[in-house]
C-alpha positions in Angstrom: 16.7 99.2 43.5 20.2 97.5 43.9 21.2 94.5 42.0 24.2 92.4 43.0 26.0 90.4 40.4 27.9 87.6 42.1 31.5 87.0 40.9 31.8 90.2 38.9 35.4 90.6 40.0 36.3 87.3 38.3 34.7 88.2 35.0 36.3 90.3 32.2 34.8 93.7 32.1 35.9 97.2 31.1 34.9 98.4 34.5 37.0 95.8 36.4 40.3 97.1 37.7 43.4 95.3 38.9 42.5 96.2 42.4 39.2 94.3 42.0 41.1 91.2 41.0 43.5 91.5 43.9 40.6 91.9 46.3 38.8 88.9 44.8 42.0 86.7 45.3 42.4 88.1 48.8 38.9 87.0 49.7 39.7 83.5 48.5 43.0 83.4 50.4 41.2 84.7 53.5 38.5 82.0 53.3 41.1 79.3 53.0 43.2 80.6 55.9 40.2 80.9 58.1 38.7 77.5 57.2 41.9 75.6 57.1 44.8 77.6 58.5 43.2 78.8 61.7 42.1 75.3 62.8 45.5 73.9 62.0 47.2 76.6 64.0 44.8 75.9 66.9 45.5 72.2 66.7 49.3 72.7 66.6 49.2 75.1 69.5 46.9 72.7 71.5 49.2 69.7 70.7 52.2 71.7 72.0 50.3 72.9 75.1 49.1 69.4 75.9 52.7 68.1 75.8 54.0 70.9 78.0 51.1 70.5 80.5 51.7 66.7 80.7 55.4 67.2 81.3 54.7 69.8 84.1 52.2 67.4 85.7 54.7 64.6 85.5 57.4 66.8 87.2 54.9 67.8 89.9 53.9 64.1 90.5 57.6 63.2 90.8 58.5 65.9 93.4 55.3 66.0 95.4 53.8 63.5 97.8 50.4 63.1 99.4 50.0 62.6 103.1 46.9 61.7 105.0 47.0 64.0 108.0 44.7 64.9 110.9 43.7 68.5 111.5 44.9 69.5 115.0 44.6 73.2 114.9 41.7 75.4 114.1 41.8 77.6 111.1 44.1 80.5 111.4 43.1 84.1 110.5 44.4 83.9 106.9 41.9 84.8 104.2 40.4 81.9 102.3 41.8 81.0 98.9 39.9 79.4 96.0 41.1 76.2 94.4 40.7 75.4 90.7 37.5 73.5 91.4 35.9 76.5 93.1 36.2 75.2 96.7 37.6 77.5 99.4 40.6 76.4 101.4 42.0 77.7 104.7 45.4 77.1 106.3 45.3 74.9 109.4 47.8 72.9 111.5 47.9 69.2 110.6 49.7 66.2 112.1 50.7 62.9 110.5 53.2 60.2 111.2 55.9 59.0 108.8 57.7 55.7 109.2 61.2 56.2 110.6 60.6 60.0 111.2 57.9 59.9 113.9 55.0 62.4 114.2 55.3 65.6 112.3 53.2 68.8 112.2 52.9 71.5 109.6 50.5 74.3 108.4 48.7 73.3 105.2 45.7 74.3 103.2 42.6 72.3 104.2 39.1 72.4 102.7 36.7 75.0 104.1 34.5 73.6 106.9 37.1 71.1 108.1 37.0 70.6 111.9 39.8 69.6 114.2 40.1 65.8 114.4 39.1 65.2 110.7 41.5 63.5 108.3 42.5 65.4 105.1 44.9 64.8 102.2 47.7 67.4 102.1 50.6 67.6 99.6 54.2 68.4 100.3 57.2 68.9 98.1 60.7 67.3 98.6 61.7 70.1 101.1 58.6 69.5 103.2 56.8 72.6 102.2 53.0 72.5 101.8 52.1 72.7 98.1 49.0 72.4 95.9 48.2 68.9 94.5 49.8 68.1 91.2 47.9 69.0 88.0 45.3 66.4 87.1 44.0 65.3 83.7 41.1 67.7 83.7 43.3 70.7 84.2 45.6 69.5 81.4 42.7 69.2 79.0 41.3 72.6 80.0 44.8 74.2 79.4 45.0 72.4 76.0 41.6 73.5 74.8 42.2 77.1 76.1 45.5 77.4 74.2 44.1 75.8 71.1 41.1 78.0 71.0 43.1 81.2 71.7 45.6 80.3 68.9 42.8 79.6 66.4 41.0 82.8 67.4 44.2 84.8 67.2 44.9 83.4 63.8 41.5 84.4 62.6 41.9 87.9 64.0 45.3 88.3 62.3 43.9 87.1 59.0 40.9 89.5 59.2 43.2 92.4 60.1 45.4 91.6 57.1 42.3 91.4 54.9 41.0 94.8 56.1 44.4 96.3 55.3 44.4 94.8 51.8 40.9 96.0 51.2 41.7 99.5 52.3 44.8 99.6 50.0 42.7 98.1 47.1 40.0 100.7 47.7 42.5 103.5 47.5 44.0 102.1 44.3 40.6 101.6 42.8 39.6 105.2 43.5 42.9 106.4 42.0 42.4 104.3 38.9 38.9 105.6 38.5 40.1 109.2 39.0 42.7 108.7 36.3 40.1 107.2 33.9 37.7 110.0 34.6 40.4 112.6 34.0 40.9 111.1 30.6 37.2 110.6 29.8 35.6 113.7 31.4 36.7 116.2 28.7 34.9 114.1 26.0 31.6 114.1 28.0 31.6 117.7 29.2 33.2 119.2 26.1 35.5 121.2 28.3 38.8 122.2 26.7 37.4 121.5 23.2 
């Protein structure tokens, strides 16, 4: 039958070694780092990622513009692509009119199932190339939460890896200390060399 004595590494005892004390302090530091440090690291990374994602979204909104266009051509033979919301899009020829520039046509991604004659929203950059819509608030928050969670999880993994290294070193030292003590005590118990 095994009996566990809690906190034995903190109490004075002739069986306690320096490696036991180091390991006890390491457990305390690991607990603080996991409970306080990892959430702080995740929050800091999420805050940084949120700012970066907002600036990217602002740049995209500044350089892209939406046009309400009519689908004039059937889907071409390009394979469908999936958007962030899980819908499939196909490239089709669209037509729209701009004040002062007349009627224009281009090939742009349109939602799957769109038929010729239907009106769709398409996005273009300053050069007139068809682009994806700017990042919206949902995508910004998804990015923020993903980066924050990964940073917190990575911090926990680094702390646990460091703890396992310290435990391994402490175990080796503890065994070496026990070996030295036994080398000193063993002749008295076995009466060898007497």
